[in-house]
C-alpha positions as CSV (number, residue, x, y, z in Angstrom):
1,X,-70.5,11.5,-7.8
2,X,-71.7,8.6,-7.4
3,X,-74.9,6.5,-8.8
4,X,-77.5,4.7,-6.5
5,X,-75.8,1.5,-8.7
6,X,-73.2,2.4,-6.3
7,X,-71.1,3.2,-9.7
8,X,-68.4,5.8,-10.3
9,X,-68.0,6.0,-13.8
10,X,-69.7,8.0,-15.9
11,X,-70.5,9.4,-19.5
12,X,-70.8,13.6,-19.7
13,X,-71.7,15.7,-21.9
14,X,-72.7,19.6,-22.0
15,X,-74.8,21.2,-24.2
16,X,-76.4,25.2,-24.2
17,X,-78.0,27.7,-25.7
18,X,-77.8,31.0,-27.0
19,X,-79.7,34.1,-27.4
20,X,-80.1,34.9,-30.4
21,X,-80.0,38.7,-31.7
22,X,-78.2,40.1,-28.4
23,X,-75.5,37.4,-28.3
24,X,-74.7,35.4,-25.2
25,X,-75.5,32.1,-23.0
26,X,-79.0,31.7,-22.8
27,X,-78.6,28.4,-20.4
28,X,-75.6,26.1,-19.4
29,X,-76.1,22.5,-18.2
30,X,-74.3,19.0,-18.2
31,X,-75.9,15.9,-18.1
32,X,-74.1,12.7,-17.0
33,X,-74.9,8.8,-17.9
34,X,-74.1,5.8,-15.5
35,X,-71.4,3.3,-17.7
36,X,-72.6,0.2,-15.2
37,X,-76.7,0.4,-15.3
38,X,-77.2,3.6,-18.4
39,X,-79.1,6.0,-15.6
40,X,-79.4,9.1,-17.6
41,X,-79.3,12.4,-15.5
42,X,-78.1,15.9,-14.4
43,X,-76.0,14.1,-10.9
44,X,-74.4,17.6,-10.4
45,X,-77.6,19.5,-10.3
46,X,-75.5,22.8,-12.0
47,X,-76.4,24.8,-14.5
48,X,-75.5,28.5,-15.4
49,X,-78.5,30.5,-16.4
50,X,-77.1,33.5,-18.5
51,X,-74.1,34.5,-19.2
52,X,-70.9,35.7,-21.7
53,X,-69.5,33.9,-24.5
54,X,-66.4,32.7,-23.0
55,X,-68.9,30.3,-20.8
56,X,-68.6,28.0,-23.6
57,X,-64.8,27.1,-23.6
58,X,-65.5,26.1,-20.0
59,X,-67.5,23.6,-21.7
């Protein structure tokens, strides 16, 4: 993964939302921030929609 500024260092965050009454994960996604220029985005284009609770162990 490389930013448009050619930097390869990123801070990474994971976020998720849960179904309230039926349990399980509604969505799980990542976001990245370039340590050089501060650009924020989802450079990996990675998102899971729907899944079991054990996916949170991978986040």
